[in-house]
N, C-alpha and C positions, 0 to 999 in steps of 0.2 A: 880349895877356896870356893866360897859361895859369893857370887857377885849379885848385888841388888842394884838395879838401874831404875831410877825414878824419873828420868827425863829432865826436861828444862822448862816445863810449864810453870807459870808464875804462882800457881796455887800450891800451898804446902800439902804434903801427903803423909801426915803423921801416922795414919792407920797402917801404912805399909811398914813403918818402923816398928810399930806395936806387933805386927805380924811376925817379923823376923827376930824380935827380942829373945824368944826361947832358944834360938840357935847359938846365942852367946853363952859362955865362952868356949863351948865344945867345938865350934867350927871357926875357921879363919874367915872373916867377913870383910868384904870391900863394898862400900856403899857409895854409889854416885847419887848424891842427894839433891842436886839442883837448888831450888828455892826452899826445900824443906830443911829447917834448921838441924844441924848435926847435934847429936846427943852426947852426953858426957860418958861415952863408952870407950875407955882407953884402949881396949883390945881390938877395936874396929878401925880400919883404914877408911877415912872419909875423903871423898872427892866431890867438889861442888860441880864445876863444869869442866869437861875435858874435851879434847879434840876427838873427832870420830875415830881416827886410827888408834888412839889410846884406848878408847872404850872397846873397840873391836879386839884389841890385844887382850884386855881383861876378859872379854867374853870367850875367847879361844882358850885361855888359861884356866878358866873356872871349871869346877866339877859340876856346878849347877848354877842356874841363873834364875833369879826372881826379878820380875819387872812389872811396871805399870802396863796398861793395855793400849799404849800408843802404837799405832800401826808401824811407824818407822822402827821402833825398838823391837817389836815382835818379828817383823820381816827380817831384820838383821840377825836375830837369834836363829830363826828358822833357816836362813840361808847358810848357816854354819852346821846345819843338820841337827841342831839341838832342839829340845822340847822344853820351853820355859815354864816356870811356875808364874802365873799371871794374876795380878791383883788389879781389878779395874778401879779407876778413880770414879767417885760418885758425887754427883751434884748435891745430894742431901747432906753430905759432910763438908761441903765447900771445897772439894778437891778438884772441881772443874766446873765449867759454866753449864754443862748439860751432861747427859748420860750416854754420849756417843761411844765412850770406851766400853760401857756395859754391852752395848749392841754388838760391837766388834768382838768382844770377849765371848758373848753367847754364840755367835756364828762360828767362831774358831774352836770353841769348846765342843760344839755339836759335831764338828769334823775331826776331833781328836788331835788337833795340832798343838794344844797346850794343856798344861795341868792347871785346872781352875783353882783359885784360892778366893774363898768368900769367908766372911766372919764365921768362926766356928770350925774352920778347916784345921787339921793338924799339919803344921808346917813341916815337921820332920817327915811325915808320910808323903806329903806333896813333893818334898825334895827327893826322896827315894824314888817315887814314881817318875819324876823328871829324869833322873839318872838312868832309869831303865828303858826309857823310850827315845827314839830318834825319829826324825822326819827326813824325807828326801825332797830336796828342793829341785824343781825343774821349771824352766820357763814354760808357760802354757800348761802348767800342772793344775790338779785339783786345788792346790793351795792358792795359786794365783787367781783361780776362779772364785774361791771362797773369799779372798781378800777383796777382789773387785765387787763381789756381791755385798759384802759387809759395808764397804765404803759407799757403794751406790745406795744402799739402804739407809745410810745415815744422812745423806745430802738433803 
């Protein structure tokens, strides 16, 4: 199962759904879509808003995780030792108010903590790369420093 987590931001994120479209119907997909309208994809399990523990359960069960570049979502995936495929929300497409997700995405990509997905990326290849890589979460680790640096740089 591949989980796609789009978070709870009020801006729709249609581009993320376009990105995962090639995965259907060959893969079981669960999409936590928040404010992004669900599509008429009968083979996909759609979840709008879920409790954190429910989302965490799906993350643990998933073979791969695709998500937006929200710090909370990324940190949760990384804390499970997983390397997510990350699609940053971009202001140019009305997906967020600014490009802070791109800044976070860039910092964490440079450090190898995620599999970057930008327009033109092959989603199947990104999923495979995600499955082959893991991260080690430790308090006071390079990861924590990278997150702190990314967040400080956004402020």
